[in-house]
Kinemage of the C-alpha trace (Angstrom):
@kinemage 1
@onewidth
@group {chain A} dominant
@subgroup {mainchain}
@vectorlist {calphas} color= white
{ca met a 1} P -38.707 -64.236 -34.671
{ca asn a 2} L -38.451 -60.581 -35.689
{ca trp a 3} L -38.181 -60.218 -39.476
{ca ser a 4} L -38.373 -56.411 -39.488
{ca ile a 5} L -35.945 -54.618 -41.789
{ca ala a 6} L -34.300 -51.343 -40.932
{ca lys a 7} L -35.673 -48.305 -42.753
{ca ser a 8} L -32.219 -47.475 -44.071
{ca thr a 9} L -31.994 -50.932 -45.638
{ca val a 10} L -35.399 -50.498 -47.257
{ca lys a 11} L -34.399 -47.105 -48.599
{ca thr a 12} L -31.166 -48.527 -50.013
{ca ala a 13} L -33.039 -51.422 -51.616
{ca leu a 14} L -35.560 -49.071 -53.212
{ca ser a 15} L -32.761 -46.930 -54.601
{ca ala a 16} L -31.039 -50.009 -56.004
{ca his a 17} L -34.334 -51.158 -57.538
{ca ala a 18} L -34.804 -47.738 -59.135
{ca ala a 19} L -31.224 -47.757 -60.409
{ca met a 20} L -31.711 -51.164 -62.057
{ca gly a 21} L -34.893 -49.889 -63.688
{ca leu a 22} L -32.928 -46.913 -64.949
{ca leu a 23} L -30.258 -49.251 -66.369
{ca ala a 24} L -32.876 -51.195 -68.356
{ca ser a 25} L -34.338 -47.916 -69.625
{ca ala a 26} L -30.870 -46.693 -70.591
{ca leu a 27} L -30.141 -49.839 -72.607
{ca leu a 28} L -33.525 -49.577 -74.312
{ca tyr a 29} L -32.841 -45.936 -75.186
{ca leu a 30} L -29.374 -46.857 -76.476
{ca val a 31} L -30.712 -49.663 -78.669
{ca cys a 32} L -33.448 -47.423 -80.116
{ca leu a 33} L -31.066 -44.554 -80.869
{ca ser a 34} L -28.317 -46.738 -82.359
{ca gly a 35} L -30.904 -48.618 -84.435
{ca thr a 36} L -32.206 -45.347 -85.844
{ca val a 37} L -28.699 -44.281 -86.843
{ca leu a 38} L -27.996 -47.764 -88.235
{ca val a 39} L -30.824 -47.418 -90.781
{ca leu a 40} L -28.241 -45.531 -92.863
{ca tyr a 41} L -25.694 -48.345 -92.573
{ca asp a 42} L -24.931 -48.392 -96.316
{ca glu a 43} L -24.686 -44.618 -96.471
{ca trp a 44} L -22.290 -44.544 -93.505
{ca gln a 45} L -19.986 -46.976 -95.315
{ca arg a 46} L -19.924 -44.726 -98.375
{ca leu a 47} L -19.173 -41.724 -96.152
{ca glu a 48} L -16.314 -43.535 -94.429
{ca gln a 49} L -14.570 -44.528 -97.658
{ca pro a 50} L -15.644 -42.155 -100.449
{ca ala a 51} L -12.718 -43.148 -102.708
{ca ala a 52} L -13.863 -46.770 -103.071
{ca pro a 53} L -14.878 -47.540 -106.697
{ca glu a 54} L -18.590 -47.709 -107.420
{ca met a 55} L -20.421 -49.314 -110.314
{ca ala a 56} L -23.916 -50.290 -111.396
{ca ser a 57} L -23.052 -53.925 -112.142
{ca phe a 58} L -20.277 -56.489 -111.715
{ca ala a 59} L -19.808 -58.981 -114.555
{ca pro a 60} L -19.470 -62.720 -113.807
{ca gly a 61} L -15.899 -62.741 -115.141
{ca ser a 62} L -15.010 -59.844 -112.850
{ca val a 63} L -16.382 -61.738 -109.864
{ca gln a 64} L -14.218 -64.735 -110.751
{ca arg a 65} L -11.105 -62.571 -111.103
{ca ala a 66} L -11.707 -60.738 -107.832
{ca met a 67} L -12.038 -64.033 -105.940
{ca glu a 68} L -8.884 -65.397 -107.504
{ca glu a 69} L -6.912 -62.258 -106.634
{ca val a 70} L -8.028 -62.324 -102.993
{ca leu a 71} L -7.135 -65.991 -102.579
{ca ala a 72} L -3.744 -65.394 -104.193
{ca leu a 73} L -3.170 -62.495 -101.831
{ca glu a 74} L -3.936 -64.726 -98.840
{ca ala a 75} L -2.122 -67.817 -100.111
{ca asp a 76} L 0.425 -67.741 -97.270
{ca gly a 77} L -2.103 -66.887 -94.571
{ca pro a 78} L -4.681 -68.937 -92.668
{ca thr a 79} L -7.173 -70.920 -94.724
{ca thr a 80} L -10.503 -69.172 -95.161
{ca thr a 81} L -13.714 -71.169 -94.818
{ca his a 82} L -15.968 -68.720 -96.667
{ca leu a 83} L -15.481 -66.284 -99.505
{ca tyr a 84} L -18.108 -63.592 -100.074
{ca val a 85} L -18.535 -61.157 -102.960
{ca his a 86} L -20.902 -58.298 -102.262
{ca met a 87} L -22.463 -57.366 -105.594
{ca pro a 88} L -23.243 -53.693 -106.329
{ca thr a 89} L -26.734 -52.653 -105.234
{ca ala a 90} L -28.673 -49.406 -105.457
{ca gln a 91} L -27.987 -48.720 -101.778
{ca leu a 92} L -24.302 -49.720 -101.844
{ca pro a 93} L -22.989 -49.766 -105.458
{ca arg a 94} L -19.670 -51.397 -104.598
{ca ala a 95} L -18.064 -54.773 -105.258
{ca thr a 96} L -16.355 -56.087 -102.133
{ca val a 97} L -14.643 -59.435 -101.594
{ca thr a 98} L -14.573 -60.674 -97.985
{ca thr a 99} L -12.817 -63.665 -96.427
{ca asp a 100} L -12.478 -64.805 -92.819
{ca thr a 101} L -9.560 -62.414 -92.336
{ca ser a 102} L -9.861 -59.511 -94.794
{ca ala a 103} L -12.059 -57.498 -97.146
{ca his a 104} L -11.130 -55.663 -100.362
{ca his a 105} L -12.954 -53.368 -102.774
{ca ala a 106} L -12.656 -54.234 -106.460
{ca asn a 107} L -12.814 -52.313 -109.728
{ca ala a 108} L -15.430 -53.123 -112.346
{ca asp a 109} L -12.898 -55.413 -114.065
{ca gly a 110} L -12.379 -57.451 -110.877
{ca ser a 111} L -8.949 -56.089 -109.935
{ca leu a 112} L -8.517 -55.342 -106.249
{ca val a 113} L -8.188 -51.658 -105.358
{ca met a 114} L -8.021 -51.129 -101.622
{ca pro a 115} L -8.904 -52.774 -98.315
{ca glu a 116} L -12.399 -52.131 -97.039
{ca glu a 117} L -12.308 -49.628 -94.182
{ca asn a 118} L -15.678 -49.207 -92.512
{ca gly a 119} L -14.637 -49.583 -88.878
{ca trp a 120} L -17.128 -47.036 -87.557
{ca ser a 121} L -20.065 -48.576 -89.409
{ca glu a 122} L -19.151 -51.997 -88.016
{ca phe a 123} L -18.817 -50.528 -84.515
{ca leu a 124} L -22.295 -49.026 -84.876
{ca tyr a 125} L -23.684 -52.358 -86.084
{ca asp a 126} L -22.136 -54.210 -83.130
{ca leu a 127} L -23.377 -51.551 -80.703
{ca his a 128} L -26.967 -52.036 -81.799
{ca tyr a 129} L -26.752 -55.786 -82.320
{ca thr a 130} L -24.762 -56.865 -79.238
{ca leu a 131} L -24.014 -53.712 -77.192
{ca asn a 132} L -20.344 -54.458 -78.055
{ca leu a 133} L -20.482 -57.496 -75.777
{ca pro a 134} L -19.558 -61.084 -76.707
{ca thr a 135} L -22.022 -62.099 -79.403
{ca leu a 136} L -24.169 -64.638 -77.566
{ca val a 137} L -24.432 -62.540 -74.400
{ca gly a 138} L -25.023 -59.247 -76.160
{ca ile a 139} L -27.541 -60.453 -78.720
{ca thr a 140} L -29.536 -62.202 -75.982
{ca ile a 141} L -29.702 -59.009 -73.915
{ca val a 142} L -30.833 -57.020 -76.962
{ca gly a 143} L -33.458 -59.669 -77.724
{ca ala a 144} L -34.732 -59.423 -74.158
{ca leu a 145} L -34.956 -55.648 -74.571
{ca gly a 146} L -37.158 -56.235 -77.607
{ca ala a 147} L -39.470 -58.327 -75.445
{ca ile a 148} L -39.484 -55.588 -72.783
{ca met a 149} L -40.371 -53.001 -75.438
{ca leu a 150} L -43.259 -55.173 -76.571
{ca ala a 151} L -44.531 -55.480 -72.989
{ca leu a 152} L -44.244 -51.717 -72.455
{ca ala a 153} L -46.262 -51.059 -75.627
{ca phe a 154} L -49.095 -53.358 -74.550
{ca thr a 155} L -49.222 -52.167 -70.950
{ca gly a 156} L -49.085 -48.542 -72.076
{ca val a 157} L -52.132 -49.055 -74.286
{ca leu a 158} L -54.027 -50.864 -71.523
{ca ala a 159} L -53.157 -48.210 -68.955
{ca met a 160} L -54.744 -45.407 -70.997
{ca pro a 161} L -58.183 -46.301 -72.398
{ca arg a 162} L -58.519 -42.875 -74.068
{ca leu a 163} L -55.145 -43.143 -75.756
{ca phe a 164} L -56.502 -43.709 -79.271
{ca arg a 165} L -59.447 -41.324 -78.923
{ca asp a 166} L -57.069 -38.537 -77.911
{ca ala a 167} L -54.362 -39.572 -80.383
{ca phe a 168} L -54.327 -36.192 -82.118
{ca arg a 169} L -55.253 -33.981 -79.182
{ca leu a 170} L -52.537 -31.920 -77.555
{ca asn a 171} L -53.235 -29.675 -74.601
{ca ala a 172} L -51.988 -26.326 -75.848
{ca arg a 173} L -51.875 -24.897 -72.320
{ca ser a 174} L -49.943 -27.743 -70.779
{ca ser a 175} L -46.334 -27.260 -69.739
{ca gly a 176} L -43.587 -29.017 -67.838
{ca gly a 177} L -44.320 -32.596 -66.877
{ca ile a 178} L -47.883 -32.498 -68.231
{ca ala a 179} L -46.682 -31.410 -71.670
{ca met a 180} L -44.020 -34.110 -71.649
{ca ala a 181} L -46.586 -36.770 -70.742
{ca asp a 182} L -48.868 -35.426 -73.463
{ca trp a 183} L -46.170 -35.759 -76.121
{ca his a 184} L -45.104 -39.142 -74.757
{ca asn a 185} L -48.630 -40.479 -75.124
{ca arg a 186} L -49.167 -38.996 -78.581
{ca leu a 187} L -45.860 -40.295 -79.927
{ca ser a 188} L -46.592 -43.704 -78.424
{ca val a 189} L -49.838 -43.946 -80.386
{ca trp a 190} L -48.408 -42.601 -83.624
{ca thr a 191} L -45.511 -45.052 -83.530
{ca leu a 192} L -47.417 -48.072 -82.163
{ca pro a 193} L -47.442 -50.170 -85.393
{ca phe a 194} L -43.761 -49.379 -85.921
{ca thr a 195} L -42.960 -50.142 -82.276
{ca leu a 196} L -44.704 -53.511 -82.434
{ca ala a 197} L -42.886 -54.440 -85.656
{ca ile a 198} L -39.496 -53.401 -84.293
{ca ala a 199} L -40.045 -55.013 -80.882
{ca ile a 200} L -41.260 -58.344 -82.259
{ca thr a 201} L -38.569 -58.636 -84.935
{ca gly a 202} L -35.883 -57.432 -82.514
{ca ala a 203} L -36.889 -60.050 -79.961
{ca val a 204} L -36.934 -62.740 -82.658
{ca ile a 205} L -33.490 -61.781 -83.996
{ca gly a 206} L -31.976 -61.348 -80.548
{ca leu a 207} L -33.344 -64.510 -78.973
{ca ala a 208} L -32.984 -66.712 -82.070
{ca thr a 209} L -29.489 -67.879 -81.137
{ca val a 210} L -30.431 -68.902 -77.599
{ca thr a 211} L -33.603 -70.528 -78.913
{ca ala a 212} L -31.598 -72.461 -81.520
{ca tyr a 213} L -29.273 -73.806 -78.804
{ca ala a 214} L -32.264 -74.872 -76.708
{ca ile a 215} L -33.984 -76.615 -79.633
{ca ala a 216} L -30.716 -78.301 -80.587
{ca glu a 217} L -30.307 -79.755 -77.103
{ca val a 218} L -33.876 -81.079 -77.042
{ca ser a 219} L -34.357 -82.312 -80.608
{ca tyr a 220} L -31.036 -82.439 -82.490
{ca asp a 221} L -28.529 -83.884 -79.993
{ca gly a 222} L -26.941 -80.471 -79.547
{ca asp a 223} L -26.379 -79.866 -83.285
{ca val a 224} L -27.158 -76.161 -83.722
{ca glu a 225} L -26.387 -76.240 -87.449
{ca ala a 226} L -29.146 -78.811 -87.922
{ca val a 227} L -31.627 -76.351 -86.420
{ca tyr a 228} L -30.625 -73.572 -88.819
{ca ala a 229} L -30.644 -76.022 -91.735
{ca thr a 230} L -34.432 -76.322 -91.449
{ca ile a 231} L -34.676 -72.643 -92.406
{ca phe a 232} L -31.587 -71.720 -94.397
{ca gly a 233} L -30.656 -75.090 -95.874
{ca ala a 234} L -27.970 -77.589 -94.871
{ca glu a 235} L -24.235 -77.360 -95.532
{ca ala a 236} L -22.757 -79.935 -97.928
{ca glu a 237} L -20.316 -82.531 -96.638
{ca gly a 238} L -16.780 -81.180 -96.565
{ca asp a 239} L -13.756 -82.655 -98.341
{ca pro a 240} L -10.415 -80.960 -97.513
{ca ala a 241} L -8.585 -82.289 -100.593
{ca pro a 242} L -7.143 -79.427 -102.701
{ca ala a 243} L -9.112 -78.254 -105.738
{ca pro a 244} L -9.179 -75.208 -108.036
{ca leu a 245} L -11.569 -72.343 -107.332
{ca pro a 246} L -15.138 -73.181 -108.472
{ca asp a 247} L -16.695 -71.649 -111.569
{ca val a 248} L -18.641 -68.858 -109.904
{ca ala a 249} L -18.972 -67.075 -113.249
{ca ala a 250} L -20.960 -70.031 -114.603
{ca ala a 251} L -23.328 -69.888 -111.635
{ca leu a 252} L -23.868 -66.157 -112.174
{ca gly a 253} L -24.429 -66.775 -115.886
{ca tyr a 254} L -27.137 -69.299 -115.008
{ca met a 255} L -28.829 -66.741 -112.748
{ca ala a 256} L -28.817 -64.104 -115.491
{ca ala a 257} L -30.310 -66.531 -118.014
{ca glu a 258} L -32.844 -68.371 -115.847
{ca his a 259} L -33.735 -65.754 -113.212
{ca pro a 260} L -33.304 -62.338 -114.864
{ca asp a 261} L -35.754 -60.701 -112.445
{ca val a 262} L -33.724 -61.746 -109.390
{ca ala a 263} L -31.220 -59.134 -108.218
{ca val a 264} L -28.045 -60.954 -107.138
{ca thr a 265} L -26.650 -59.452 -103.936
{ca tyr a 266} L -23.978 -61.964 -102.902
{ca ala a 267} L -21.876 -64.751 -104.423
{ca ile a 268} L -20.558 -67.107 -101.728
{ca val a 269} L -18.030 -69.933 -101.908
{ca his a 270} L -18.039 -72.364 -98.975
{ca asp a 271} L -14.688 -74.042 -98.177
{ca pro a 272} L -12.894 -72.511 -101.186
{ca leu a 273} L -10.051 -74.407 -102.878
{ca thr a 274} L -11.196 -77.758 -101.462
{ca ala a 275} L -12.905 -80.701 -103.146
{ca gly a 276} L -15.952 -80.139 -100.907
{ca gln a 277} L -16.483 -76.522 -101.971
{ca his a 278} L -19.826 -75.329 -103.262
{ca val a 279} L -21.372 -72.049 -104.355
{ca gln a 280} L -24.379 -70.110 -103.116
{ca ile a 281} L -25.876 -67.145 -104.918
{ca val a 282} L -28.100 -64.872 -102.836
{ca gly a 283} L -30.842 -63.293 -104.928
{ca glu a 284} L -33.185 -60.506 -103.865
{ca his a 285} L -36.797 -60.810 -105.023
{ca his a 286} L -38.568 -57.582 -105.905
{ca arg a 287} L -41.633 -56.610 -103.865
{ca arg a 288} L -40.803 -59.212 -101.216
{ca leu a 289} L -39.699 -58.678 -97.610
{ca ile a 290} L -37.349 -61.673 -97.638
{ca phe a 291} L -33.666 -60.699 -97.538
{ca gly a 292} L -33.095 -63.082 -100.453
{ca glu a 293} L -33.188 -66.650 -101.698
{ca tyr a 294} L -30.229 -69.034 -101.616
{ca tyr a 295} L -29.466 -70.650 -104.993
{ca ala a 296} L -27.109 -73.631 -104.645
{ca phe a 297} L -24.505 -74.643 -107.239
{ca asp a 298} L -21.701 -77.167 -107.354
{ca ala a 299} L -18.088 -76.303 -108.190
{ca ala a 300} L -18.755 -76.596 -111.929
{ca gly a 301} L -21.605 -74.061 -111.768
{ca asn a 302} L -24.420 -76.610 -112.061
{ca phe a 303} L -27.661 -75.554 -110.348
{ca his a 304} L -28.796 -77.805 -107.479
{ca gly a 305} L -31.855 -76.027 -106.074
{ca thr a 306} L -32.983 -73.338 -103.636
{ca ala a 307} L -33.273 -73.178 -99.876
{ca gly a 308} L -36.963 -72.211 -99.996
{ca met a 309} L -36.751 -68.708 -98.540
{ca ala a 310} L -39.018 -67.383 -101.323
{ca asp a 311} L -41.477 -70.257 -101.777
{ca gly a 312} L -40.935 -72.681 -98.903
{ca ala a 313} L -42.981 -73.114 -95.730
{ca leu a 314} L -44.664 -69.964 -94.416
{ca gly a 315} L -42.530 -70.090 -91.269
{ca gln a 316} L -39.403 -70.228 -93.400
{ca gln a 317} L -40.525 -67.226 -95.457
{ca ala a 318} L -41.406 -65.334 -92.282
{ca ala a 319} L -37.966 -66.040 -90.805
{ca ala a 320} L -36.364 -64.717 -94.001
{ca ser a 321} L -38.433 -61.511 -93.735
{ca val a 322} L -37.582 -60.590 -90.145
{ca tyr a 323} L -34.249 -58.899 -90.855
{ca asn a 324} L -35.464 -56.515 -93.571
{ca leu a 325} L -38.590 -55.613 -91.612
{ca his a 326} L -36.488 -54.764 -88.570
{ca phe a 327} L -33.852 -52.647 -90.319
{ca gly a 328} L -35.941 -51.092 -93.095
{ca asn a 329} L -33.922 -52.672 -95.911
{ca tyr a 330} L -36.752 -52.553 -98.424
{ca gly a 331} L -38.479 -49.876 -100.449
{ca gly a 332} L -35.400 -47.692 -100.898
{ca leu a 333} L -34.852 -44.210 -99.502
{ca pro a 334} L -38.515 -43.373 -98.666
{ca val a 335} L -38.719 -46.379 -96.328
{ca lys a 336} L -35.383 -45.496 -94.752
{ca leu a 337} L -36.547 -41.939 -94.082
{ca ala a 338} L -39.761 -43.279 -92.525
{ca tyr a 339} L -37.761 -45.622 -90.294
{ca ile a 340} L -35.539 -42.741 -89.189
{ca leu a 341} L -38.559 -40.552 -88.389
{ca phe a 342} L -40.369 -43.273 -86.450
{ca gly a 343} L -37.113 -44.385 -84.835
{ca leu a 344} L -36.457 -40.891 -83.500
{ca ala a 345} L -40.014 -40.746 -82.172
{ca leu a 346} L -39.564 -44.122 -80.455
{ca thr a 347} L -36.269 -42.933 -78.958
{ca ala a 348} L -38.066 -39.849 -77.629
{ca val a 349} L -40.749 -42.082 -76.101
{ca cys a 350} L -38.026 -44.018 -74.245
{ca ala a 351} L -36.405 -40.816 -72.980
{ca thr a 352} L -39.609 -39.082 -71.884
{ca gly a 353} L -40.998 -42.222 -70.258
{ca thr a 354} L -38.183 -42.274 -67.743
{ca tyr a 355} L -38.439 -38.524 -67.144
{ca ile a 356} L -42.170 -38.945 -66.439
{ca trp a 357} L -41.422 -41.781 -63.995
{ca leu a 358} L -38.814 -39.689 -62.188
{ca gly a 359} L -41.248 -36.760 -62.025
{ca lys a 360} L -43.953 -38.923 -60.436
{ca arg a 361} L -41.507 -40.105 -57.788
{ca arg a 362} L -40.522 -36.530 -57.066
{ca arg a 363} L -44.165 -35.459 -56.636
{ca arg a 364} L -44.658 -38.330 -54.193
{ca gly a 365} L -41.810 -37.102 -52.052
{ca met a 366} L -39.239 -39.576 -53.406
{ca ala a 367} L -36.950 -37.187 -55.245
{ca glu a 368} L -34.041 -38.906 -56.971
{ca pro a 369} L -31.619 -36.116 -57.971
{ca arg a 370} L -28.776 -38.551 -58.663
{ca leu a 371} L -30.912 -40.799 -60.848
{ca thr a 372} L -32.226 -37.733 -62.665
{ca ala a 373} L -28.680 -36.501 -63.249
{ca ala a 374} L -27.681 -39.962 -64.476
{ca trp a 375} L -30.617 -40.018 -66.877
{ca his a 376} L -29.640 -36.593 -68.235
{ca gly a 377} L -26.229 -38.137 -68.884
{ca val a 378} L -27.755 -41.070 -70.764
{ca val a 379} L -30.100 -38.959 -72.909
{ca trp a 380} L -27.531 -36.370 -73.949
{ca gly a 381} L -24.334 -38.350 -73.478
{ca thr a 382} L -25.300 -41.181 -75.863
{ca pro a 383} L -25.659 -39.062 -79.022
{ca ala a 384} L -22.635 -36.978 -77.997
{ca ala a 385} L -20.527 -40.127 -77.621
{ca leu a 386} L -21.708 -41.390 -81.017
{ca val a 387} L -20.720 -38.090 -82.633
{ca ala a 388} L -17.332 -38.294 -80.903
{ca thr a 389} L -16.681 -41.781 -82.296
{ca leu a 390} L -17.608 -40.611 -85.797
{ca ala a 391} L -15.202 -37.678 -85.425
{ca ala a 392} L -12.533 -40.115 -84.246
{ca arg a 393} L -13.009 -42.109 -87.450
{ca phe a 394} L -11.825 -39.171 -89.554
{ca val a 395} L -9.198 -37.895 -87.119
{ca leu a 396} L -7.637 -41.166 -85.931
{ca gly a 397} L -8.516 -43.397 -88.885
{ca asn a 398} L -10.243 -46.720 -89.380
{ca glu a 399} L -8.433 -48.413 -86.481
{ca ala a 400} L -9.580 -45.917 -83.835
{ca pro a 401} L -10.789 -47.579 -80.597
{ca phe a 402} L -14.439 -46.725 -81.225
{ca thr a 403} L -15.851 -49.042 -78.567
{ca ala a 404} L -13.579 -47.688 -75.831
{ca ile a 405} L -14.214 -44.072 -76.834
{ca phe a 406} L -17.983 -44.517 -76.828
{ca trp a 407} L -18.350 -46.347 -73.535
{ca ile a 408} L -15.814 -44.216 -71.664
{ca leu a 409} L -17.478 -40.992 -72.768
{ca leu a 410} L -20.936 -42.323 -71.960
{ca ala a 411} L -19.801 -43.517 -68.538
{ca leu a 412} L -18.315 -40.082 -67.810
{ca ala a 413} L -21.522 -38.374 -68.956
{ca val a 414} L -23.498 -40.494 -66.474
{ca val a 415} L -21.093 -40.706 -63.535
{ca leu a 416} L -19.655 -37.174 -63.348
{ca pro a 417} L -23.012 -35.403 -62.691
{ca val a 418} L -23.793 -37.986 -60.000
{ca leu a 419} L -20.413 -37.466 -58.349
{ca arg a 420} L -20.889 -33.710 -58.487
{ca leu a 421} L -24.205 -34.055 -56.661
{ca thr a 422} L -22.727 -36.485 -54.160
{ca phe a 423} L -19.485 -34.718 -53.289
{ca gly a 424} L -19.735 -31.256 -54.766
{ca gln a 425} L -22.623 -29.797 -52.761
{ca pro a 426} L -21.385 -26.801 -50.779
{ca his a 427} L -21.616 -27.057 -47.012
{ca gln a 428} L -24.778 -25.349 -45.728
{ca pro a 429} L -24.217 -23.472 -42.452
{ca pro a 430} L -26.800 -24.028 -39.728
{ca val a 431} L -29.730 -21.594 -39.713
{ca thr a 432} L -29.683 -19.284 -36.696
{ca ala a 433} L -32.426 -17.190 -35.290
């Protein structure tokens, strides 16, 4: 039996393989660039809504009033299952009350002022976190990209034994592809610790949901919440009978008296206005990477214990530290600036790596002008599309279709140069003697 494959089929398959590799590189570049921009997530929110009131602190009585006003405002709407109050922080000095259906900024006295309008910041967050896809699908893809980044870092180090010895050597006479490879290698070494931290934490965050489902099926009879309870604590039993709003002010008073060194970042009411409601206070611990500790209270404001994020099992503390380590939410502005600098370098490594690969193919006689044009579109079209969505925020308002604008513009930036090469080449007359 003859299993030979036509050369045209092989060529088509190789092109498809190269195109899929380019797609993975494009997604990796997009995640790195959007993550770098997202480091300033709090600052973007302040830019989007500069008129929102800001304050250094939010008194317990003000928190109670703000919650009551929001629930009164939504009395005729769908029942909310969670009520969050974002407490003013150094990075985002605003008090914001969020339910399942709305969010409002509050004055220092707890009176509601205006709806929260940070549509572009949320679009940016979703772009980096899920690529604007359905949550489970998108976050799994992004987690897989973190694993790919980790593999690329290790294989890159192994492929160049002189990488560290030549870490600070640049060939001053090099140009073109050699200069690009030189910078790619140097930036890869300089950013290696950062790359490993981002890749590992990104893979953990992205694949945590899928992993939780798998563990639940094997060990918890499909109960995903039971898996998360081992890290973040279990939810109390619900009771839908009506009840007045819990005494959140009492819980905050307890925190101020018993844990004055803990910076409260969130006050949360689970199942508000029901007999099964309970309160969680999220407290940030100074000089710790954990995003915070959960302090549990009943409806009367009586303290019931902590989840163990700050002093529980080492695995639990590590899980609580992943988010801040990935996004640079610790150490204030200097850390954010460092994350932006290293993030831009990592983004450049992603961009130049693909250019180097395309250049090697070209030197081997496998020129890919369409793939090169598509990559130009990715590298320059992605930041241009992000700028366009930000401009749309101020021209069209908070409800602008940011996702559609971004992906349409990026698709045009990639597809139009390819179409021009495919159909726009002028006809070359035959050469005559």
